[in-house]
C-alpha positions in Angstrom: 138.6 126.7 314.8 140.9 125.2 317.3 139.6 122.7 320.0 140.4 123.2 323.6 143.8 121.5 323.9 145.4 119.2 326.5 149.0 119.6 327.2 150.6 118.9 323.9 153.9 117.5 323.0 154.8 117.2 319.3 154.7 113.7 318.0 158.1 112.5 316.7 158.1 109.9 314.1 160.8 107.5 312.6 161.1 104.1 311.3 161.3 101.2 313.6 164.8 100.4 314.9 166.2 97.1 315.8 166.2 98.0 319.4 162.4 98.8 319.2 161.6 95.6 317.1 163.3 93.6 320.1 161.3 95.5 322.7 158.1 95.0 320.8 158.8 91.3 320.2 159.3 90.8 324.0 156.0 92.6 324.6 154.2 90.5 322.0 155.4 87.4 323.5 154.3 88.3 326.9 150.8 89.1 325.5 150.7 85.9 323.7 151.3 84.0 327.0 148.0 85.6 328.1 146.3 84.1 325.1 147.7 80.6 326.0 149.8 80.8 322.9 153.4 81.4 322.0 152.7 82.7 318.4 149.4 84.8 318.3 147.2 87.2 320.4 143.5 87.8 320.0 141.6 90.9 319.7 140.8 91.2 323.4 144.5 90.7 324.3 145.6 93.3 321.6 143.1 95.8 323.1 144.3 95.4 326.5 147.6 96.8 325.4 146.5 99.3 322.8 143.7 100.7 324.8 141.8 102.6 322.1 138.1 103.2 322.7 135.1 101.5 321.2 134.7 101.0 317.4 138.1 102.6 316.9 139.7 99.7 318.6 137.7 97.3 316.7 138.9 99.0 313.4 142.4 99.0 314.6 142.7 95.3 315.2 141.0 94.8 311.8 143.8 96.9 310.2 146.4 95.1 312.0 144.9 91.6 311.1 145.2 92.2 307.3 145.0 88.5 306.6 141.5 88.3 308.5 142.7 85.5 310.8 140.9 86.8 313.9 144.3 86.7 315.6 147.7 88.4 315.2 151.1 86.9 314.7 154.2 88.7 315.3 154.7 89.9 311.8 151.2 91.4 311.8 151.9 93.2 315.0 155.1 94.8 314.0 153.8 95.7 310.6 150.8 97.4 312.2 153.0 99.3 314.7 155.4 100.5 311.8 152.2 101.6 309.8 150.3 103.3 312.5 153.0 104.6 314.8 156.6 104.7 313.1 155.6 105.8 309.7 155.8 109.2 308.2 153.6 112.0 309.8 151.4 111.9 306.5 150.8 108.2 306.6 150.0 108.3 310.4 147.3 111.0 309.7 146.1 108.9 306.7 145.7 105.8 308.8 144.0 107.8 311.5 141.7 109.1 308.7 140.8 105.7 307.5 140.0 104.5 311.1 137.4 107.2 311.3 135.4 106.3 308.3 132.6 104.0 309.5 130.4 104.4 306.4 130.8 103.4 302.7 131.7 107.2 302.1 135.1 108.2 300.8 135.4 110.7 303.6 134.5 111.3 307.2 130.6 111.8 307.3 128.6 113.8 309.8 127.7 110.6 311.6 131.4 109.5 311.6 132.5 112.7 313.0 129.8 112.6 315.7 131.2 109.0 316.6 134.7 110.5 316.7 133.6 113.1 319.2 131.6 110.9 321.3 134.2 108.1 321.7 137.5 110.1 321.7 137.1 113.8 322.2 134.2 114.5 324.2 134.1 113.4 327.9 133.6 114.8 331.4 135.7 112.0 333.0 139.0 110.4 332.8 139.3 106.9 331.2 142.0 104.5 331.3 140.7 103.3 328.0 141.5 106.4 326.1 145.1 105.5 326.5 146.3 108.8 327.9 146.9 110.4 331.4 145.5 113.6 330.2 142.0 114.7 330.2 140.1 114.4 327.0 139.9 117.5 324.8 136.6 118.7 325.4 133.9 118.7 328.0 130.6 118.8 325.9 128.1 116.1 326.7 124.8 117.4 325.6 123.5 116.3 322.3 122.8 119.9 321.1 126.3 120.8 321.9 127.7 117.8 320.0 125.7 118.4 317.0 126.7 122.2 316.9 130.3 121.3 317.2 130.0 118.7 314.5 128.3 121.3 312.2 131.0 123.9 313.1 133.8 121.6 312.1 132.2 120.7 308.8 131.4 124.3 308.1 134.9 125.4 308.6 136.9 122.4 307.3 134.7 120.5 304.8 135.3 121.5 301.1 131.8 120.2 300.2 130.1 121.1 303.6 129.0 117.4 303.8 132.1 115.3 304.9 135.7 115.6 305.5 138.1 114.6 302.8 141.7 113.5 303.6 142.8 116.9 302.8 140.1 118.5 304.9 141.0 116.2 307.8 144.7 116.9 307.4 143.9 120.7 307.9 141.7 119.9 310.9 144.6 118.0 312.5 147.2 120.6 311.7 145.1 123.3 313.4 144.2 120.8 316.3 147.4 118.8 317.1 146.1 117.6 320.4 143.6 115.4 318.5 146.5 113.5 316.9 148.4 113.5 320.4 145.5 111.9 322.0 145.3 109.2 319.3 149.1 108.6 319.4 149.1 108.3 323.2 147.0 105.0 322.9 150.0 103.2 321.3 152.1 103.5 324.4 155.1 104.4 322.2 157.0 106.0 325.1 157.2 102.5 326.8 158.8 100.8 323.9 160.6 103.4 321.8 164.3 102.9 322.0 165.9 105.7 324.0 169.2 104.4 326.0 169.2 107.8 328.0 165.6 107.4 329.3 164.6 103.8 329.1 166.5 103.0 332.4 166.3 106.4 334.0 163.6 105.8 336.7 165.3 103.2 338.7 165.8 102.5 342.3 169.2 101.9 343.8 169.4 98.6 345.6 172.1 95.9 346.2 172.2 92.7 344.3 172.2 89.4 346.3 175.9 89.5 346.3 175.9 92.8 348.1 177.6 94.3 345.1 176.4 97.7 344.0 176.2 98.5 340.4 177.3 101.8 339.2 175.8 102.3 335.6 178.0 104.0 333.1 176.9 107.5 332.5 176.6 107.2 328.8 174.0 104.6 329.3 171.8 105.6 332.2 170.9 108.6 334.2 170.6 106.8 337.5 171.4 103.4 339.2 169.3 100.3 338.6 167.1 97.9 340.6 168.8 94.5 340.7 166.6 91.5 341.1 167.2 87.7 341.1 165.1 85.8 338.7 165.3 82.0 338.1 168.6 82.1 340.0 170.0 84.7 337.6 170.9 88.3 338.6 169.1 90.8 336.4 168.7 94.5 336.4 165.3 95.9 336.0 163.4 99.0 335.3 159.8 100.1 334.7 158.8 102.1 331.8 155.2 103.3 331.9 153.3 100.0 332.3 156.1 97.7 331.3 158.9 96.0 333.3 162.1 95.5 331.4 164.8 92.9 332.6 168.5 93.3 331.6 171.5 91.0 331.9 174.0 93.9 332.8 174.2 97.6 333.1 176.1 97.7 329.7 173.2 95.9 327.7 170.4 97.9 326.0 168.7 94.7 324.7 166.4 93.4 327.3 166.2 89.7 328.5 162.5 90.1 328.8 159.5 92.5 329.2 156.4 92.1 331.1 153.2 94.2 330.6 152.0 94.8 334.1 148.4 95.6 333.3 146.1 92.7 334.1 148.7 91.2 336.4 148.7 90.7 340.1 151.5 90.1 342.8 151.7 87.5 345.5 154.3 88.1 348.1 156.0 85.7 350.5 158.4 87.5 352.8 161.1 89.0 350.6 160.0 87.0 347.6 157.4 88.3 345.0 155.7 86.4 342.1 154.0 88.2 339.2 151.1 86.4 337.7 148.9 87.2 334.6 145.3 87.0 334.9 143.8 83.8 333.3 147.3 82.1 333.3 147.9 79.5 336.0 151.7 79.4 335.8 153.6 82.4 337.4 155.2 84.8 335.1 158.2 85.9 337.1 159.3 85.2 340.6 162.0 87.4 342.1 163.8 88.7 345.2 165.8 91.7 346.1 168.4 92.7 348.7 168.4 94.5 351.1 164.8 93.7 352.2 164.1 97.3 353.1 164.0 98.2 349.4 161.8 95.3 348.4 158.6 97.2 349.3 159.6 100.2 347.1 159.9 97.9 344.1 156.6 96.3 344.9 155.0 99.6 345.3 156.4 100.8 341.9 155.1 97.6 340.1 151.5 98.0 341.7 151.4 101.4 340.5 152.6 100.8 337.0 150.2 97.8 336.7 147.3 99.7 338.2 147.2 96.8 340.8 144.9 98.5 343.3 143.2 96.2 345.8 139.5 96.5 346.0 139.6 95.7 349.8 142.0 98.7 350.3 139.5 101.0 348.9 136.0 99.6 349.6 134.3 97.5 352.3 132.1 94.9 350.8 128.5 94.7 352.0 125.8 92.1 351.6 124.4 90.6 348.4 121.6 92.7 346.9 121.1 90.8 343.6 122.5 88.0 341.4 122.5 86.8 337.9 123.7 83.9 335.9 127.3 84.6 336.0 127.7 87.1 338.8 126.5 88.5 342.1 125.7 92.2 343.0 126.7 93.6 346.4 126.7 97.0 347.8 130.0 98.4 349.0 131.1 101.5 351.0 134.1 103.6 349.7 136.3 103.9 352.8 137.5 107.5 352.1 134.2 109.1 351.4 131.6 106.6 353.0 129.8 106.6 349.6 127.7 103.5 348.8 128.3 101.8 345.4 127.1 98.7 343.7 129.8 96.1 342.9 129.3 93.2 340.4 131.4 90.4 341.5 132.3 87.8 338.7 134.1 84.6 339.6 137.0 84.3 337.5 137.9 81.1 335.5 141.5 80.8 334.9 141.5 79.8 331.1 138.1 81.0 330.0 138.8 83.3 326.9 135.3 83.9 326.2 134.6 85.0 329.9 137.7 87.4 329.7 136.5 89.0 326.5 133.0 89.5 328.0 134.5 91.2 331.1 136.9 93.3 328.9 133.9 94.5 326.7 131.7 95.4 329.8 134.4 97.5 331.4 135.4 99.2 328.2 131.7 99.9 327.4 130.8 101.1 330.9 134.1 103.5 330.8 132.8 105.1 327.6 129.1 105.5 328.5 128.2 109.1 329.7 124.4 109.4 329.7 121.9 110.2 332.6 120.0 107.0 331.7 122.9 104.6 332.4 124.4 103.7 335.9 127.8 105.7 336.2 130.9 103.6 336.1 133.2 104.0 339.1 136.2 101.6 338.8 137.2 97.9 337.9 139.4 95.7 340.1 140.5 92.0 339.7 142.3 89.6 341.6 143.3 85.8 341.2 139.6 84.7 341.8 137.1 87.6 341.0 136.6 90.7 338.9 134.9 93.6 340.7 133.0 96.2 338.5 132.0 99.1 340.7 129.1 101.2 339.6 126.9 104.1 340.9 124.4 102.7 343.5 120.8 103.2 342.6 118.1 103.6 345.1 114.9 101.9 344.0 114.0 98.7 342.3 113.9 97.1 338.8 110.7 97.3 336.7 109.9 93.7 337.6 109.3 94.8 341.1 107.3 97.8 340.1 105.2 96.4 337.3 101.9 96.8 339.1 102.2 100.3 340.3 102.8 102.1 337.1 100.1 104.1 335.2 99.9 104.0 331.4 101.3 107.7 331.3 104.2 106.7 333.7 104.9 103.7 331.3 105.0 106.1 328.2 107.5 108.3 330.0 109.7 105.3 330.8 109.5 104.1 327.3 110.6 107.5 326.0 113.6 107.5 328.2 114.5 104.0 327.2 114.3 104.9 323.5 116.7 107.8 324.2 119.1 105.5 326.0 119.1 102.9 323.2 119.5 105.7 320.6 122.6 106.9 322.6 124.3 103.4 322.9 123.5 102.7 319.2 125.0 105.8 318.1 128.4 104.9 319.5 128.2 101.4 318.2 127.0 99.5 321.2 124.2 96.8 321.4 123.0 96.0 324.8 121.5 92.5 323.9 119.8 91.8 327.2 117.2 94.5 327.8 114.6 93.3 330.2 112.7 94.3 333.2 115.4 93.2 335.6 117.7 95.4 333.9 115.9 98.6 334.0 116.1 100.4 337.4 113.2 102.8 338.5 115.2 105.5 340.4 113.7 106.0 343.9 112.5 109.6 345.0 112.6 111.1 341.6 110.1 113.7 340.6 109.4 111.7 337.3 109.5 108.0 336.7 113.2 108.2 335.8 114.8 104.9 334.7 118.4 103.8 334.2 119.6 100.9 332.0 122.0 98.5 333.8 124.0 95.2 333.3 126.0 95.6 330.0 127.6 92.1 330.5 126.3 90.7 327.2 126.7 94.0 325.3 129.3 94.4 322.5 130.5 96.7 319.9 129.1 96.3 316.4 130.5 97.8 313.3 128.3 99.3 310.8 127.3 96.7 308.2 128.4 93.8 310.5 126.2 91.2 312.3 126.5 89.2 315.5 126.0 85.4 315.1 126.1 84.0 318.6 122.9 83.4 320.6 122.8 85.4 323.7 120.1 87.1 325.8 117.2 86.2 328.1 114.7 83.7 326.5 111.4 85.6 326.2 113.0 88.8 325.4 115.3 87.7 322.6 114.3 88.7 319.0 113.5 85.9 316.5 116.4 86.5 314.3 119.0 85.6 317.1 117.4 82.0 317.2 117.4 81.8 313.3 121.1 82.0 313.2 121.3 84.2 310.1 123.0 87.0 311.9 121.5 90.0 313.9 122.1 93.6 314.5 121.1 96.5 316.8 117.4 95.9 316.0 117.3 93.1 318.6 117.4 95.9 321.3 114.1 97.4 319.7 112.5 93.9 319.9 113.4 93.5 323.6 111.9 96.9 324.4 108.7 95.8 322.7 108.6 92.7 325.1 109.2 95.1 328.0 106.3 97.5 326.8 104.0 94.5 326.3 104.7 93.2 329.8 104.2 96.6 331.4 100.9 97.1 329.8 99.5 93.5 330.0 101.5 92.2 333.0 102.3 89.0 331.2 104.9 87.8 328.5 103.9 88.1 324.8 105.6 84.8 324.1 105.1 81.8 326.6 105.8 78.3 326.9 106.5 75.5 329.4 110.2 75.2 328.3 112.8 77.4 326.7 112.3 75.5 323.3 108.6 76.3 323.4 109.2 79.9 324.2 111.8 80.3 321.2 109.2 78.5 318.8 106.6 81.0 319.8 109.1 83.9 319.3 109.7 82.7 315.8 106.2 81.5 314.8 103.7 82.8 317.4 101.6 86.1 317.7 101.0 87.9 320.9 97.6 88.4 322.4 96.3 91.8 321.8 92.6 91.1 322.6 92.8 93.2 325.8 94.8 96.4 324.3 91.4 98.1 323.8 91.5 99.1 327.6 94.8 100.9 326.9 95.0 104.3 325.2 94.7 104.8 321.4 97.7 103.7 319.3 99.2 101.4 322.1 98.7 98.3 320.2 100.1 99.7 316.9 103.2 100.9 319.0 104.0 97.5 320.4 103.2 95.7 317.0 105.9 97.9 315.4 108.4 97.0 318.0 107.5 93.4 317.8 107.8 93.3 314.0 109.4 89.9 313.0 110.7 91.3 309.8 113.8 93.1 310.7 113.6 95.4 307.7 110.1 96.5 308.7 110.7 96.8 312.4 110.4 100.3 313.8 113.7 102.4 314.3 114.5 104.3 317.4 113.7 107.7 315.7 110.5 106.4 314.2 109.4 105.0 317.6 110.1 108.3 319.3 107.7 110.1 316.8 104.9 107.4 317.2 101.6 108.8 318.2 101.3 106.7 321.3 104.2 108.7 322.8 102.9 112.2 321.5 
């Protein structure tokens, strides 16, 4: 069985050359600057370059970080590229195979394969985080279709009909080469692979500051080069995919420098331009060109390569419609369509690496989510002062504003929907960590009481078997294990849902106090008041108690909750 393929070009592999090592070293150095370091890059910076989705990105960073230092040095970076990109085809497939195993099994299980299809191959939208300019391989978003496809793949390729061994996976890849192509595209190898005939082939002809016109030698280049002046030095430059390369002359194949243009912004002053990296105060590069008529061409190419669209060029910002601890929410009108969207504005702090990781996670997560119960992601913008996350605008209000108008049957329907949403995000390795009334929107003018889960600002990916250890969430909704600092997992979302259900039924919090400390103590040691649950339908009390079980191992799972008698 062959999957529907995107346009496919055969992957060519060879060992890393000296020229490629030089290119990668310059790229690593540029990434390290964003990490306020000269010798290391963290996971967030790494994944901003190798834009591999979801848990696959987490696994890839862990594979590069063989010393488990939580950061990469240049040797780790180069060794990882050699193993995952420039090795033999068999080794590349083997490493891809290992990335796809999320359980303790020796092969790719049914759940692993389902995750692979969800995160990488099945989508009805383009995503920059897939690392490719092509559409994903399949359009197949319903659960039944996914399960059917997983079963079909296992039936055809699995030798034991349970999981895929390396031999099974290798056969599957050979029959479906576009799967490997989609994976390989994530490494941006065409932007740093050594190819003298192409690395400087897309350049603009302009004059240097001395009015000299460079005519490149035909054996090196296929067209003329842009000449810029940087730090009082004449340089040649070319843009390859998302990377700006600088050269000292038309006869040199070794660059002077390389700048990864994603997450950069430009500041122009007449015929001078400065490139800045987000979260870095110092300018990365200041240059000028001559004649001035060609200056705008280079600026346009830089903006396109760096995906530097300006929010104000595409949207008109409207009034504020909500606010949180770290951000404000406005409505905005898309100029070309007059469509209304919701925009989350986050004020940037220049050197706050934690904030940078939270924003990166939120945008990456939103770009992956494809469920009717989650607000649809539109686009992301950033400038020197703010980040802009643009999402579907939802008419209606949050559950906090609608708490007194809902019947118990409507509450049951809402809870079923929320459980399905939680099941979906957990299946792709995402924990929300801030489920509360204010983050659940009751969609207006819908036949049923349809809800959507919003605000993934505290969400994160969690590998199977791993735990979070940082305290986050909204006091009153947070599970006891979060405050006991022993590590916690996806079960915290079930607890938070329990708090939501309790409030919807009883119109009050299950754990109360005059201070945050008192509420936390009640969450850990207290027992909610169930004395008035007799006025609700049968099994309601048991359902809430199972959600608010303090023992994580005894707390009800999503699937168990969906089968509970209260929801029958």
